[in-house]
All heavy atoms as TSV, in Angstrom:
chain	resi	resn	atom	element	x	y	z
A	1	MET	N	N	-11.484	-17.137	-0.681
A	1	MET	CA	C	-11.453	-17.031	0.779
A	1	MET	C	C	-11.634	-15.586	1.201
A	1	MET	O	O	-11.020	-14.708	0.655
A	1	MET	CB	C	-10.177	-17.632	1.231
A	1	MET	CG	C	-9.983	-17.441	2.754
A	1	MET	SD	S	-8.572	-18.382	3.487
A	1	MET	CE	C	-7.178	-17.242	3.044
A	2	GLU	N	N	-12.409	-15.323	2.165
A	2	GLU	CA	C	-12.530	-14.044	2.861
A	2	GLU	C	C	-11.328	-13.704	3.572
A	2	GLU	O	O	-10.998	-14.406	4.475
A	2	GLU	CB	C	-13.800	-14.000	3.628
A	2	GLU	CG	C	-14.035	-12.648	4.175
A	2	GLU	CD	C	-14.282	-11.544	3.268
A	2	GLU	OE1	O	-14.843	-11.689	2.193
A	2	GLU	OE2	O	-13.888	-10.302	3.520
A	3	VAL	N	N	-10.551	-12.608	3.237
A	3	VAL	CA	C	-9.363	-12.257	3.927
A	3	VAL	C	C	-9.606	-11.329	5.141
A	3	VAL	O	O	-8.786	-11.312	6.119
A	3	VAL	CB	C	-8.429	-11.435	2.993
A	3	VAL	CG1	C	-7.216	-10.933	3.621
A	3	VAL	CG2	C	-8.152	-12.366	1.747
A	4	ALA	N	N	-10.672	-10.468	5.088
A	4	ALA	CA	C	-10.915	-9.604	6.251
A	4	ALA	C	C	-10.708	-10.229	7.709
A	4	ALA	O	O	-10.115	-9.596	8.621
A	4	ALA	CB	C	-12.204	-9.084	6.076
A	5	PRO	N	N	-11.363	-11.370	7.960
A	5	PRO	CA	C	-11.099	-11.952	9.296
A	5	PRO	C	C	-9.746	-12.134	9.724
A	5	PRO	O	O	-9.320	-12.115	10.882
A	5	PRO	CB	C	-11.952	-13.250	9.256
A	5	PRO	CG	C	-12.907	-13.062	8.207
A	5	PRO	CD	C	-12.219	-12.171	7.100
A	6	LEU	N	N	-8.848	-12.404	8.679
A	6	LEU	CA	C	-7.417	-12.682	9.029
A	6	LEU	C	C	-6.654	-11.384	9.313
A	6	LEU	O	O	-5.491	-11.409	9.766
A	6	LEU	CB	C	-6.855	-13.358	7.749
A	6	LEU	CG	C	-7.377	-14.728	7.360
A	6	LEU	CD1	C	-6.766	-15.226	6.084
A	6	LEU	CD2	C	-7.328	-15.765	8.431
A	7	LEU	N	N	-7.298	-10.265	8.999
A	7	LEU	CA	C	-6.574	-8.967	9.253
A	7	LEU	C	C	-6.988	-8.271	10.449
A	7	LEU	O	O	-6.744	-7.095	10.611
A	7	LEU	CB	C	-6.883	-8.117	7.991
A	7	LEU	CG	C	-6.356	-8.610	6.631
A	7	LEU	CD1	C	-6.794	-7.755	5.458
A	7	LEU	CD2	C	-4.821	-8.730	6.717
A	8	GLN	N	N	-7.676	-8.844	11.385
A	8	GLN	CA	C	-8.152	-8.229	12.656
A	8	GLN	C	C	-7.001	-7.676	13.329
A	8	GLN	O	O	-5.911	-8.343	13.567
A	8	GLN	CB	C	-8.874	-9.156	13.470
A	8	GLN	CG	C	-10.232	-9.541	12.846
A	8	GLN	CD	C	-11.026	-10.412	13.827
A	8	GLN	OE1	O	-10.573	-11.008	14.785
A	8	GLN	NE2	N	-12.318	-10.621	13.531
A	9	GLY	N	N	-7.013	-6.420	13.675
A	9	GLY	CA	C	-5.831	-5.784	14.362
A	9	GLY	C	C	-4.868	-5.106	13.515
A	9	GLY	O	O	-3.947	-4.396	13.908
A	10	VAL	N	N	-4.954	-5.347	12.114
A	10	VAL	CA	C	-4.076	-4.760	11.113
A	10	VAL	C	C	-4.786	-3.613	10.468
A	10	VAL	O	O	-5.850	-3.804	9.918
A	10	VAL	CB	C	-3.668	-5.788	10.101
A	10	VAL	CG1	C	-2.787	-5.226	9.014
A	10	VAL	CG2	C	-2.985	-7.060	10.751
A	11	PRO	N	N	-4.183	-2.397	10.585
A	11	PRO	CA	C	-4.914	-1.306	9.895
A	11	PRO	C	C	-4.862	-1.512	8.384
A	11	PRO	O	O	-3.845	-1.764	7.799
A	11	PRO	CB	C	-4.068	-0.082	10.345
A	11	PRO	CG	C	-2.679	-0.626	10.864
A	11	PRO	CD	C	-2.989	-1.971	11.179
A	12	VAL	N	N	-6.095	-1.433	7.769
A	12	VAL	CA	C	-6.122	-1.550	6.322
A	12	VAL	C	C	-6.565	-0.290	5.671
A	12	VAL	O	O	-7.727	0.225	6.075
A	12	VAL	CB	C	-7.113	-2.657	5.928
A	12	VAL	CG1	C	-7.226	-2.823	4.484
A	12	VAL	CG2	C	-6.635	-4.012	6.523
A	13	LEU	N	N	-5.859	0.315	4.830
A	13	LEU	CA	C	-6.223	1.556	4.106
A	13	LEU	C	C	-6.836	1.260	2.809
A	13	LEU	O	O	-6.298	0.423	2.052
A	13	LEU	CB	C	-4.966	2.464	3.825
A	13	LEU	CG	C	-4.393	3.092	5.117
A	13	LEU	CD1	C	-3.690	2.170	6.005
A	13	LEU	CD2	C	-3.573	4.311	4.798
A	14	VAL	N	N	-7.921	1.942	2.533
A	14	VAL	CA	C	-8.565	1.577	1.218
A	14	VAL	C	C	-8.870	2.992	0.509
A	14	VAL	O	O	-9.058	3.994	1.135
A	14	VAL	CB	C	-10.064	1.013	1.397
A	14	VAL	CG1	C	-9.794	-0.464	1.942
A	14	VAL	CG2	C	-10.909	1.754	2.227
A	15	SER	N	N	-8.879	2.966	-0.855
A	15	SER	CA	C	-9.358	4.064	-1.640
A	15	SER	C	C	-10.437	3.677	-2.524
A	15	SER	O	O	-10.428	2.714	-3.215
A	15	SER	CB	C	-8.106	4.466	-2.580
A	15	SER	OG	O	-8.530	5.517	-3.328
A	16	CYS	N	N	-11.644	4.266	-2.333
A	16	CYS	CA	C	-12.849	3.914	-2.989
A	16	CYS	C	C	-13.096	4.879	-4.267
A	16	CYS	O	O	-12.523	6.024	-4.252
A	16	CYS	CB	C	-14.039	4.032	-2.028
A	16	CYS	SG	S	-13.894	2.928	-0.612
A	17	ALA	N	N	-13.927	4.405	-5.155
A	17	ALA	CA	C	-14.261	5.219	-6.295
A	17	ALA	C	C	-14.952	6.508	-5.787
A	17	ALA	O	O	-15.593	6.484	-4.687
A	17	ALA	CB	C	-15.203	4.350	-7.253
A	18	ALA	N	N	-14.949	7.516	-6.567
A	18	ALA	CA	C	-15.473	8.816	-6.125
A	18	ALA	C	C	-16.983	8.537	-5.687
A	18	ALA	O	O	-17.795	8.087	-6.364
A	18	ALA	CB	C	-15.453	9.802	-7.239
A	19	GLY	N	N	-17.238	9.112	-4.467
A	19	GLY	CA	C	-18.601	9.057	-3.955
A	19	GLY	C	C	-18.950	7.824	-3.317
A	19	GLY	O	O	-20.032	7.676	-2.586
A	20	GLU	N	N	-18.126	6.794	-3.305
A	20	GLU	CA	C	-18.378	5.514	-2.570
A	20	GLU	C	C	-17.891	5.626	-1.111
A	20	GLU	O	O	-16.811	6.124	-0.930
A	20	GLU	CB	C	-17.689	4.336	-3.270
A	20	GLU	CG	C	-18.147	4.034	-4.719
A	20	GLU	CD	C	-19.636	3.417	-4.590
A	20	GLU	OE1	O	-19.846	2.621	-3.676
A	20	GLU	OE2	O	-20.403	3.810	-5.424
A	21	PRO	N	N	-18.690	5.114	-0.295
A	21	PRO	CA	C	-18.291	5.188	1.118
A	21	PRO	C	C	-17.183	4.135	1.582
A	21	PRO	O	O	-17.118	3.086	0.787
A	21	PRO	CB	C	-19.555	4.892	1.925
A	21	PRO	CG	C	-20.350	4.008	1.005
A	21	PRO	CD	C	-19.994	4.481	-0.396
A	22	VAL	N	N	-16.299	4.511	2.479
A	22	VAL	CA	C	-15.317	3.556	2.905
A	22	VAL	C	C	-15.991	2.555	3.821
A	22	VAL	O	O	-16.769	2.955	4.766
A	22	VAL	CB	C	-14.204	4.299	3.652
A	22	VAL	CG1	C	-13.234	3.338	4.326
A	22	VAL	CG2	C	-13.489	5.141	2.710
A	23	PRO	N	N	-15.822	1.212	3.626
A	23	PRO	CA	C	-16.475	0.219	4.409
A	23	PRO	C	C	-16.111	0.374	5.930
A	23	PRO	O	O	-14.998	0.767	6.246
A	23	PRO	CB	C	-15.884	-1.077	3.901
A	23	PRO	CG	C	-15.383	-0.863	2.539
A	23	PRO	CD	C	-14.918	0.657	2.564
A	24	GLN	N	N	-16.968	0.132	6.812
A	24	GLN	CA	C	-16.623	0.246	8.121
A	24	GLN	C	C	-15.557	-0.691	8.619
A	24	GLN	O	O	-15.451	-1.807	8.204
A	24	GLN	CB	C	-17.990	-0.277	8.968
A	24	GLN	CG	C	-17.821	-0.086	10.536
A	24	GLN	CD	C	-19.142	-0.472	11.247
A	24	GLN	OE1	O	-20.162	-0.657	10.678
A	24	GLN	NE2	N	-19.060	-0.350	12.529
A	25	GLY	N	N	-14.711	-0.188	9.542
A	25	GLY	CA	C	-13.561	-0.779	9.947
A	25	GLY	C	C	-12.253	-0.680	9.198
A	25	GLY	O	O	-11.308	-1.198	9.566
A	26	TYR	N	N	-12.400	0.111	8.085
A	26	TYR	CA	C	-11.171	0.391	7.259
A	26	TYR	C	C	-10.885	1.927	7.353
A	26	TYR	O	O	-11.704	2.641	7.786
A	26	TYR	CB	C	-11.486	-0.006	5.782
A	26	TYR	CG	C	-11.688	-1.545	5.686
A	26	TYR	CD1	C	-13.083	-2.069	5.666
A	26	TYR	CD2	C	-10.705	-2.359	5.443
A	26	TYR	CE1	C	-13.196	-3.426	5.550
A	26	TYR	CE2	C	-10.873	-3.716	5.369
A	26	TYR	CZ	C	-12.192	-4.250	5.407
A	26	TYR	OH	O	-12.324	-5.581	5.232
A	27	ILE	N	N	-9.683	2.196	6.893
A	27	ILE	CA	C	-9.164	3.571	6.997
A	27	ILE	C	C	-9.223	4.185	5.639
A	27	ILE	O	O	-8.768	3.578	4.660
A	27	ILE	CB	C	-7.812	3.626	7.567
A	27	ILE	CG1	C	-7.699	3.006	8.911
A	27	ILE	CG2	C	-7.181	5.092	7.533
A	27	ILE	CD1	C	-6.199	2.727	9.416
A	28	ASP	N	N	-9.822	5.341	5.439
A	28	ASP	CA	C	-9.888	6.165	4.220
A	28	ASP	C	C	-8.581	6.728	3.898
A	28	ASP	O	O	-8.111	7.655	4.328
A	28	ASP	CB	C	-10.953	7.253	4.468
A	28	ASP	CG	C	-11.280	8.020	3.152
A	28	ASP	OD1	O	-10.516	7.756	2.186
A	28	ASP	OD2	O	-12.265	8.695	3.120
A	29	MET	N	N	-7.895	6.053	2.867
A	29	MET	CA	C	-6.574	6.524	2.433
A	29	MET	C	C	-6.674	7.853	1.806
A	29	MET	O	O	-5.731	8.690	1.995
A	29	MET	CB	C	-6.014	5.464	1.496
A	29	MET	CG	C	-4.605	5.812	1.116
A	29	MET	SD	S	-3.720	4.491	0.165
A	29	MET	CE	C	-4.649	4.656	-1.395
A	30	ASP	N	N	-7.727	8.122	1.084
A	30	ASP	CA	C	-7.819	9.498	0.393
A	30	ASP	C	C	-7.864	10.613	1.394
A	30	ASP	O	O	-7.277	11.687	1.225
A	30	ASP	CB	C	-9.083	9.483	-0.496
A	30	ASP	CG	C	-8.920	8.487	-1.591
A	30	ASP	OD1	O	-7.837	8.301	-2.228
A	30	ASP	OD2	O	-9.966	7.784	-1.844
A	31	ALA	N	N	-8.636	10.372	2.518
A	31	ALA	CA	C	-8.697	11.386	3.537
A	31	ALA	C	C	-7.290	11.630	4.137
A	31	ALA	O	O	-6.987	12.795	4.486
A	31	ALA	CB	C	-9.713	11.070	4.642
A	32	LEU	N	N	-6.609	10.462	4.399
A	32	LEU	CA	C	-5.242	10.782	4.934
A	32	LEU	C	C	-4.295	11.504	4.050
A	32	LEU	O	O	-3.544	12.359	4.393
A	32	LEU	CB	C	-4.740	9.427	5.339
A	32	LEU	CG	C	-5.214	8.602	6.446
A	32	LEU	CD1	C	-4.574	7.289	6.553
A	32	LEU	CD2	C	-5.024	9.342	7.726
A	33	LEU	N	N	-4.469	11.214	2.773
A	33	LEU	CA	C	-3.610	11.839	1.733
A	33	LEU	C	C	-3.925	13.313	1.731
A	33	LEU	O	O	-3.009	14.175	1.473
A	33	LEU	CB	C	-3.686	11.222	0.375
A	33	LEU	CG	C	-3.087	9.856	0.191
A	33	LEU	CD1	C	-3.415	9.169	-1.151
A	33	LEU	CD2	C	-1.592	9.854	0.410
A	34	GLU	N	N	-5.126	13.722	1.899
A	34	GLU	CA	C	-5.537	15.101	1.827
A	34	GLU	C	C	-4.898	15.845	2.942
A	34	GLU	O	O	-4.681	17.119	2.815
A	34	GLU	CB	C	-7.050	15.298	1.873
A	34	GLU	CG	C	-7.728	14.913	0.537
A	34	GLU	CD	C	-9.198	15.044	0.614
A	34	GLU	OE1	O	-9.770	15.569	1.643
A	34	GLU	OE2	O	-9.860	14.459	-0.311
A	35	THR	N	N	-4.614	15.265	4.107
A	35	THR	CA	C	-4.046	15.939	5.179
A	35	THR	C	C	-2.579	15.840	5.317
A	35	THR	O	O	-1.862	16.392	6.260
A	35	THR	CB	C	-4.681	15.390	6.535
A	35	THR	OG1	O	-4.407	14.082	6.687
A	35	THR	CG2	C	-6.163	15.546	6.546
A	36	ALA	N	N	-1.965	15.099	4.341
A	36	ALA	CA	C	-0.560	14.849	4.455
A	36	ALA	C	C	0.237	16.080	3.992
A	36	ALA	O	O	-0.207	16.876	3.197
A	36	ALA	CB	C	-0.165	13.697	3.395
A	37	SER	N	N	1.466	16.183	4.581
A	37	SER	CA	C	2.326	17.339	4.217
A	37	SER	C	C	2.756	17.210	2.740
A	37	SER	O	O	3.019	16.058	2.281
A	37	SER	CB	C	3.462	17.349	5.218
A	37	SER	OG	O	4.425	18.267	4.734
A	38	THR	N	N	3.055	18.331	2.108
A	38	THR	CA	C	3.618	18.243	0.791
A	38	THR	C	C	5.147	18.402	0.785
A	38	THR	O	O	5.892	18.338	-0.235
A	38	THR	CB	C	3.010	19.358	-0.069
A	38	THR	OG1	O	3.263	20.635	0.486
A	38	THR	CG2	C	1.497	19.150	-0.352
A	39	ALA	N	N	5.630	18.716	2.019
A	39	ALA	CA	C	7.190	18.891	2.166
A	39	ALA	C	C	7.770	17.453	2.021
A	39	ALA	O	O	7.292	16.539	2.553
A	39	ALA	CB	C	7.390	19.546	3.480
A	40	LEU	N	N	8.934	17.426	1.406
A	40	LEU	CA	C	9.722	16.227	1.207
A	40	LEU	C	C	10.401	15.888	2.586
A	40	LEU	O	O	11.021	16.729	3.142
A	40	LEU	CB	C	10.669	16.322	0.089
A	40	LEU	CG	C	10.216	16.498	-1.235
A	40	LEU	CD1	C	11.355	16.738	-2.305
A	40	LEU	CD2	C	9.288	15.325	-1.673
A	41	PRO	N	N	10.344	14.613	3.024
A	41	PRO	CA	C	10.954	14.173	4.181
A	41	PRO	C	C	12.507	14.241	4.067
A	41	PRO	O	O	13.015	13.966	2.992
A	41	PRO	CB	C	10.455	12.684	4.499
A	41	PRO	CG	C	9.955	12.340	3.131
A	41	PRO	CD	C	9.558	13.564	2.341
A	42	GLU	N	N	13.185	14.540	5.136
A	42	GLU	CA	C	14.698	14.621	5.082
A	42	GLU	C	C	15.243	13.285	4.702
A	42	GLU	O	O	16.318	13.276	4.039
A	42	GLU	CB	C	15.213	14.986	6.467
A	42	GLU	CG	C	14.912	16.423	6.939
A	42	GLU	CD	C	15.263	16.792	8.303
A	42	GLU	OE1	O	16.147	15.985	8.884
A	42	GLU	OE2	O	14.787	17.692	8.736
A	43	GLU	N	N	14.555	12.131	5.067
A	43	GLU	CA	C	15.094	10.856	4.747
A	43	GLU	C	C	15.172	10.578	3.212
A	43	GLU	O	O	15.913	9.706	2.804
A	43	GLU	CB	C	14.270	9.723	5.355
A	43	GLU	CG	C	14.246	9.684	6.834
A	43	GLU	CD	C	13.291	10.706	7.513
A	43	GLU	OE1	O	12.533	11.387	6.714
A	43	GLU	OE2	O	13.271	10.805	8.695
A	44	LEU	N	N	14.436	11.377	2.434
A	44	LEU	CA	C	14.549	11.233	0.996
A	44	LEU	C	C	15.861	11.424	0.415
A	44	LEU	O	O	16.183	10.871	-0.596
A	44	LEU	CB	C	13.477	12.111	0.302
A	44	LEU	CG	C	13.104	11.741	-1.118
A	44	LEU	CD1	C	12.530	10.394	-1.105
A	44	LEU	CD2	C	12.173	12.802	-1.583
A	45	ALA	N	N	16.741	12.099	1.136
A	45	ALA	CA	C	18.172	12.446	0.641
A	45	ALA	C	C	18.915	11.040	0.585
A	45	ALA	O	O	19.890	10.966	-0.082
A	45	ALA	CB	C	18.842	13.422	1.588
A	46	PHE	N	N	18.455	10.035	1.306
A	46	PHE	CA	C	19.167	8.747	1.372
A	46	PHE	C	C	18.609	7.639	0.456
A	46	PHE	O	O	19.098	6.605	0.401
A	46	PHE	CB	C	19.154	8.206	2.879
A	46	PHE	CG	C	19.756	9.210	3.850
A	46	PHE	CD1	C	18.992	10.012	4.639
A	46	PHE	CD2	C	21.211	9.483	3.838
A	46	PHE	CE1	C	19.614	10.967	5.492
A	46	PHE	CE2	C	21.689	10.387	4.691
A	46	PHE	CZ	C	20.949	11.078	5.658
A	47	VAL	N	N	17.589	8.055	-0.265
A	47	VAL	CA	C	16.911	7.187	-1.117
A	47	VAL	C	C	17.556	7.228	-2.609
A	47	VAL	O	O	17.667	8.371	-3.087
A	47	VAL	CB	C	15.319	7.418	-1.250
A	47	VAL	CG1	C	14.716	6.569	-2.268
A	47	VAL	CG2	C	14.800	7.251	0.108
A	48	HIS	N	N	17.950	6.125	-3.151
A	48	HIS	CA	C	18.607	6.080	-4.444
A	48	HIS	C	C	17.479	5.441	-5.480
A	48	HIS	O	O	16.604	4.835	-5.154
A	48	HIS	CB	C	19.765	5.328	-4.445
A	48	HIS	CG	C	20.850	5.976	-3.519
A	48	HIS	ND1	N	20.862	5.765	-2.186
A	48	HIS	CD2	C	21.834	6.689	-3.861
A	48	HIS	CE1	C	21.881	6.394	-1.629
A	48	HIS	NE2	N	22.453	6.934	-2.659
A	49	PHE	N	N	17.692	5.958	-6.720
A	49	PHE	CA	C	16.895	5.636	-7.772
A	49	PHE	C	C	16.542	4.045	-7.945
A	49	PHE	O	O	15.444	3.633	-8.155
A	49	PHE	CB	C	17.420	6.100	-9.082
A	49	PHE	CG	C	16.528	6.104	-10.288
A	49	PHE	CD1	C	15.486	6.977	-10.347
A	49	PHE	CD2	C	16.803	5.289	-11.334
A	49	PHE	CE1	C	14.651	6.980	-11.440
A	49	PHE	CE2	C	15.971	5.238	-12.416
A	49	PHE	CZ	C	14.883	6.093	-12.428
A	50	SER	N	N	17.644	3.267	-7.696
A	50	SER	CA	C	17.453	1.787	-7.862
A	50	SER	C	C	17.212	1.047	-6.625
A	50	SER	O	O	17.170	-0.202	-6.562
A	50	SER	CB	C	18.769	1.237	-8.579
A	50	SER	OG	O	19.902	1.469	-7.661
A	51	ASP	N	N	17.002	1.768	-5.461
A	51	ASP	CA	C	16.643	1.061	-4.182
A	51	ASP	C	C	15.364	0.313	-4.317
A	51	ASP	O	O	14.322	0.718	-4.876
A	51	ASP	CB	C	16.464	2.054	-3.065
A	51	ASP	CG	C	17.823	2.679	-2.652
A	51	ASP	OD1	O	18.991	2.101	-3.051
A	51	ASP	OD2	O	17.837	3.641	-1.813
A	52	LYS	N	N	15.244	-0.742	-3.579
A	52	LYS	CA	C	14.055	-1.487	-3.448
A	52	LYS	C	C	13.078	-0.835	-2.692
A	52	LYS	O	O	13.443	-0.298	-1.572
A	52	LYS	CB	C	14.282	-2.882	-2.896
A	52	LYS	CG	C	15.140	-3.821	-3.857
A	52	LYS	CD	C	15.446	-5.087	-3.038
A	52	LYS	CE	C	16.408	-5.959	-3.848
A	52	LYS	NZ	N	17.758	-5.663	-3.615
A	53	LEU	N	N	11.791	-0.574	-3.160
A	53	LEU	CA	C	10.732	0.173	-2.428
A	53	LEU	C	C	9.866	-0.770	-1.674
A	53	LEU	O	O	9.517	-0.637	-0.506
A	53	LEU	CB	C	10.067	1.054	-3.407
A	53	LEU	CG	C	8.984	1.869	-2.826
A	53	LEU	CD1	C	9.468	2.981	-1.868
A	53	LEU	CD2	C	8.260	2.576	-3.937
A	54	LEU	N	N	9.402	-1.758	-2.444
A	54	LEU	CA	C	8.422	-2.723	-1.817
A	54	LEU	C	C	8.416	-4.088	-2.598
A	54	LEU	O	O	8.887	-4.082	-3.772
A	54	LEU	CB	C	7.020	-2.144	-1.653
A	54	LEU	CG	C	6.305	-1.828	-2.967
A	54	LEU	CD1	C	5.261	-2.873	-3.185
A	54	LEU	CD2	C	5.645	-0.450	-2.827
A	55	TYR	N	N	7.837	-5.047	-1.967
A	55	TYR	CA	C	7.700	-6.326	-2.581
A	55	TYR	C	C	6.192	-6.609	-2.710
A	55	TYR	O	O	5.454	-6.439	-1.641
A	55	TYR	CB	C	8.330	-7.478	-1.798
A	55	TYR	CG	C	9.849	-7.383	-1.576
A	55	TYR	CD1	C	10.342	-6.553	-0.569
A	55	TYR	CD2	C	10.708	-7.897	-2.521
A	55	TYR	CE1	C	11.737	-6.445	-0.350
A	55	TYR	CE2	C	12.107	-7.770	-2.424
A	55	TYR	CZ	C	12.550	-7.063	-1.259
A	55	TYR	OH	O	13.903	-6.941	-1.152
A	56	ILE	N	N	5.707	-7.065	-3.893
A	56	ILE	CA	C	4.378	-7.390	-4.064
A	56	ILE	C	C	4.418	-8.889	-4.293
A	56	ILE	O	O	5.063	-9.343	-5.329
A	56	ILE	CB	C	3.743	-6.632	-5.205
A	56	ILE	CG1	C	3.742	-5.151	-4.903
A	56	ILE	CG2	C	2.313	-7.266	-5.461
A	56	ILE	CD1	C	3.147	-4.352	-6.039
A	57	TYR	N	N	3.744	-9.648	-3.515
A	57	TYR	CA	C	3.756	-11.116	-3.724
A	57	TYR	C	C	2.648	-11.532	-4.614
A	57	TYR	O	O	1.448	-11.183	-4.454
A	57	TYR	CB	C	3.650	-11.809	-2.365
A	57	TYR	CG	C	4.943	-11.775	-1.638
A	57	TYR	CD1	C	5.224	-10.701	-0.841
A	57	TYR	CD2	C	5.933	-12.723	-1.819
A	57	TYR	CE1	C	6.467	-10.631	-0.081
A	57	TYR	CE2	C	7.128	-12.593	-1.201
A	57	TYR	CZ	C	7.407	-11.550	-0.332
A	57	TYR	OH	O	8.606	-11.426	0.225
A	58	THR	N	N	2.956	-12.129	-5.754
A	58	THR	CA	C	2.013	-12.561	-6.752
A	58	THR	C	C	1.440	-13.931	-6.398
A	58	THR	O	O	2.166	-14.728	-5.673
A	58	THR	CB	C	2.711	-12.711	-8.107
A	58	THR	OG1	O	3.722	-13.639	-8.096
A	58	THR	CG2	C	3.399	-11.326	-8.530
A	59	SER	N	N	0.296	-14.238	-6.854
A	59	SER	CA	C	-0.239	-15.593	-6.758
A	59	SER	C	C	-0.392	-16.178	-8.041
A	59	SER	O	O	-1.416	-16.099	-8.702
A	59	SER	CB	C	-1.741	-15.447	-6.003
A	59	SER	OG	O	-2.569	-14.547	-6.800
A	60	GLY	N	N	0.696	-16.747	-8.514
A	60	GLY	CA	C	0.764	-17.280	-9.814
A	60	GLY	C	C	-0.099	-18.532	-9.942
A	60	GLY	O	O	-0.610	-19.056	-8.863
A	61	THR	N	N	-0.312	-19.137	-11.158
A	61	THR	CA	C	-1.167	-20.208	-11.251
A	61	THR	C	C	-0.368	-21.573	-10.995
A	61	THR	O	O	-1.028	-22.557	-10.845
A	61	THR	CB	C	-1.759	-20.234	-12.670
A	61	THR	OG1	O	-0.715	-20.274	-13.661
A	61	THR	CG2	C	-2.689	-19.149	-12.868
A	62	THR	N	N	0.965	-21.427	-11.070
A	62	THR	CA	C	1.761	-22.612	-10.751
A	62	THR	C	C	2.831	-22.251	-9.732
A	62	THR	O	O	3.416	-21.237	-9.700
A	62	THR	CB	C	2.469	-23.107	-12.027
A	62	THR	OG1	O	3.371	-22.082	-12.438
A	62	THR	CG2	C	1.418	-23.398	-13.179
A	63	GLY	N	N	3.136	-23.170	-8.866
A	63	GLY	CA	C	4.215	-22.968	-7.842
A	63	GLY	C	C	3.750	-22.085	-6.787
A	63	GLY	O	O	2.573	-21.705	-6.657
A	64	LEU	N	N	4.748	-21.728	-6.052
A	64	LEU	CA	C	4.606	-20.777	-4.848
A	64	LEU	C	C	4.492	-19.380	-5.311
A	64	LEU	O	O	5.116	-18.999	-6.264
A	64	LEU	CB	C	5.693	-21.101	-3.774
A	64	LEU	CG	C	5.745	-22.472	-3.270
A	64	LEU	CD1	C	7.006	-22.560	-2.402
A	64	LEU	CD2	C	4.476	-22.684	-2.381
A	65	PRO	N	N	3.875	-18.541	-4.415
A	65	PRO	CA	C	3.929	-17.054	-4.787
A	65	PRO	C	C	5.363	-16.523	-4.841
A	65	PRO	O	O	6.283	-17.031	-4.194
A	65	PRO	CB	C	3.242	-16.466	-3.526
A	65	PRO	CG	C	2.406	-17.538	-2.951
A	65	PRO	CD	C	3.232	-18.782	-3.228
A	66	LYS	N	N	5.537	-15.575	-5.706
A	66	LYS	CA	C	6.936	-14.945	-5.981
A	66	LYS	C	C	6.741	-13.446	-5.745
A	66	LYS	O	O	5.755	-12.925	-5.993
A	66	LYS	CB	C	7.316	-15.241	-7.373
A	66	LYS	CG	C	7.579	-16.792	-7.610
A	66	LYS	CD	C	7.909	-17.015	-9.104
A	66	LYS	CE	C	8.134	-18.329	-9.359
A	66	LYS	NZ	N	6.929	-19.195	-9.204
A	67	ALA	N	N	7.855	-12.946	-5.246
A	67	ALA	CA	C	7.921	-11.499	-4.896
A	67	ALA	C	C	8.276	-10.760	-6.222
A	67	ALA	O	O	9.248	-11.065	-6.800
A	67	ALA	CB	C	8.948	-11.191	-3.896
A	68	ALA	N	N	7.470	-9.746	-6.516
A	68	ALA	CA	C	7.794	-8.790	-7.636
A	68	ALA	C	C	8.376	-7.598	-6.924
A	68	ALA	O	O	7.800	-7.018	-6.004
A	68	ALA	CB	C	6.578	-8.387	-8.382
A	69	VAL	N	N	9.637	-7.235	-7.288
A	69	VAL	CA	C	10.393	-6.245	-6.545
A	69	VAL	C	C	10.069	-4.843	-7.272
A	69	VAL	O	O	10.260	-4.763	-8.577
A	69	VAL	CB	C	11.940	-6.480	-6.583
A	69	VAL	CG1	C	12.667	-5.322	-5.890
A	69	VAL	CG2	C	12.224	-7.775	-5.964
A	70	ILE	N	N	9.710	-3.886	-6.586
A	70	ILE	CA	C	9.366	-2.569	-7.198
A	70	ILE	C	C	10.382	-1.643	-6.568
A	70	ILE	O	O	10.685	-1.523	-5.362
A	70	ILE	CB	C	7.921	-2.052	-6.797
A	70	ILE	CG1	C	6.848	-3.090	-6.969
A	70	ILE	CG2	C	7.641	-0.704	-7.273
A	70	ILE	CD1	C	6.687	-3.478	-8.563
A	71	THR	N	N	11.107	-0.890	-7.501
A	71	THR	CA	C	12.192	0.031	-7.109
A	71	THR	C	C	11.598	1.428	-6.906
A	71	THR	O	O	10.510	1.664	-7.421
A	71	THR	CB	C	13.323	0.017	-8.166
A	71	THR	OG1	O	12.931	0.469	-9.288
A	71	THR	CG2	C	13.803	-1.350	-8.298
A	72	SER	N	N	12.368	2.273	-6.356
A	72	SER	CA	C	12.130	3.645	-6.247
A	72	SER	C	C	11.948	4.321	-7.613
A	72	SER	O	O	11.193	5.441	-7.760
A	72	SER	CB	C	13.118	4.471	-5.427
A	72	SER	OG	O	13.200	3.916	-4.198
A	73	ALA	N	N	12.509	3.793	-8.625
A	73	ALA	CA	C	12.350	4.314	-9.989
A	73	ALA	C	C	10.969	4.423	-10.464
A	73	ALA	O	O	10.471	5.164	-11.256
A	73	ALA	CB	C	13.232	3.501	-10.973
A	74	ARG	N	N	10.143	3.430	-10.051
A	74	ARG	CA	C	8.720	3.429	-10.521
A	74	ARG	C	C	7.935	4.491	-9.720
A	74	ARG	O	O	7.002	4.971	-10.101
A	74	ARG	CB	C	8.161	2.058	-10.085
A	74	ARG	CG	C	8.756	0.986	-10.941
A	74	ARG	CD	C	7.697	-0.078	-11.252
A	74	ARG	NE	N	8.174	-0.808	-12.400
A	74	ARG	CZ	C	7.220	-1.305	-13.118
A	74	ARG	NH1	N	5.958	-1.163	-12.837
A	74	ARG	NH2	N	7.615	-1.988	-14.174
């Protein structure tokens, strides 16, 4: 299934292989990272090693998708 039509209005950042153009309608993540500050944000003082950072939902072959929990340690 093509996912792009379902993402209309949602900013999608992409990172392409060296020399490959970013597809129209997407945001160049590499260009954003080049302009990002190298200073650590103040909020980082409140982040702990074992805090949950994000959830990645897997599409297993059986049953419903499950969340893989990624911690700050990664």
